[in-house]
Phi, psi and omega in degrees: 000130174253109186263132181231129175288333179284129183284142172225158179268135175293170179303140175082004179245148172226163179209165177199165177206136181220172173261121179259355181087014177288318176279136179295336181288342184082004179288161178307136184213012179219122184235154179221132172243126190227135175253131182293338176232166180300135182240135173295147183231142170230133184224145173231142184232163180305150174269002175303132181291335175266104183252144179292158182304317180300323179295318179299319179293314181298317180299320179296314182292323182294345178290334181236351181231131181241000180235137186223164180244337188210150171234122177248139185225131170245145173247163181097345179205124184278347187046053180231148183060040182241008173064206182296328179298321179296322178292321176295322179295317179297318178296322180295319179299315178299320180293317179298316181292317181301318179297318182291325181273351183062047175231181179274147176303328180288353177269006185243132171258133186248138179222146177221152176208143181143219183291134177268139172098007179240142178298144179286140179280075186297323181299322179294321178293317179303316181292334185268344183302315178303317178294321179299315180291317180297331182277356181306134183207155175293340178256012187286355181297332179297322178282321182295318184293333178282328186285348182264359186280151172239265179272005178302148176257349176207158178284150182238121182210149177205149180209157178211146175242142180204174183252136166243106190067234178254015182255131177281130181239142180239138169239125183229138181221150172230154182215158169227147179158135178209326177230171188053053182244111178201138184301149178159048194106286175188167185224066185180188171247131179225132178234117183243131182238140176215147176266010178293145168269111184218141182294158181300316181296317180293322180297315182295314182291324180295317180296316181300316181292318181295322178294320178296331182269002185218280186293335177275006178243019179237151174204138175252311185227004179074011182254121181272132181279173179259353188242006187302127180212138169237123184236134180234119177249136179230116185258355175074010185292344179291336177078018178284163173298137185306126179281124179232305181214186171073204187294328179293321177292320178299319180294317179298316182293324179298316181288319178299319176302316183295317180294315181295317181293322177299315179294318181299317180294325177296320179299316180295317181295340178259015180307141186305116178076001188293143174242349182227144172254125187240127176251120184245120179244130173247123180234170183056038176272167182296319177206171184296323180298318179291323178298314180294319181299317180292317180297319179291328178297320177290315183299329182262005179281114178297327178295316178295314185294323177288328177297319178295318178302317180277002182052043182256112185283055178266080188278001170298335178292328176290313180300317181296319180295317180292320179296329180272355185287342180093002179274169179280107181210151177231157178299320182292328185273342185276124176237134185235131174231136181225134178288173186299127186284349179283346181280161179284332179244122186247138175244130178241129177237125180239118179259125186268328181060046177235354183179211185237001185280157185214148175209147178233133176233165185231138182209188180232172168281175178243112186247161178304331181296330177299316179296317181299313181302313186278339174289332182261353186284112180203000000 
């Protein structure tokens, strides 16, 4: 496997990004990922009960369609809490793009991110779709990854090349996310493209496992979004033997895991206002679920996160968070180790001494800049 943090597009994919005027800043806010042939799709969405209109539309379409040609994404407006009008707007966006690409509206997955509770500027998107399609390029991922950002301070991309038999296969992904990051499927937008030929069942199971091993192990502020989506398209352009089970599926999953974890860590490192990247491991727990529960309790503790920001070694806050998590733990059995707080990357290890299970999660400190960003975000 040749792993690259820099994103590249797999065979048969193009991308683009333009400014449609949705953001008041005039920055890029409309992105397109396009497959020249039909691509199998696997998608995971937020478990938040309040879901944005694009998610509702995608979930409906995925019930009867498993192959797609395009993913369109706007930033600056979440098209959420907008009722029936929001659903009509999402459908209209899919229709405008489908007409320009000469495909069916059901071949389009729609995504939005940004402010909740405001109608989407559909007319601006409609006017920009021709330019978006015309700008499609094999090198267009550079423009697309910028157009999906909101409060992010940098673009997030990762890619890897590997062999299935004698065929070179590429998996490439981009993500956005900096705030409203908390596990519950994932809490951001992630678009992963691959030219692998892989069965629908294998694609779906691979994505679910990789998300559980990456995006479901990160938290910035413990706040779950309404628009969270992870989408994986596979168009088979690599020409490999169809991946179904066995060593080929294991190889695919290993690379997908690496790409997803790289993106997940980038999201945490770009946490709103963050000055520290924190890795929290809980080991010797009764089971993996309890280990993860305890680690997340520490990761979401505002007292712990502010202590790390202030480089204050008040580790009673870790003990209190684990004790309140509801897992089986005792004062005598709990052991805590923390690396030097003056560093940019901090490691926390908590030993429960109740079993053999282990889990690691990733988070940030909580800085005054986080409050400033979110106090002004409207």
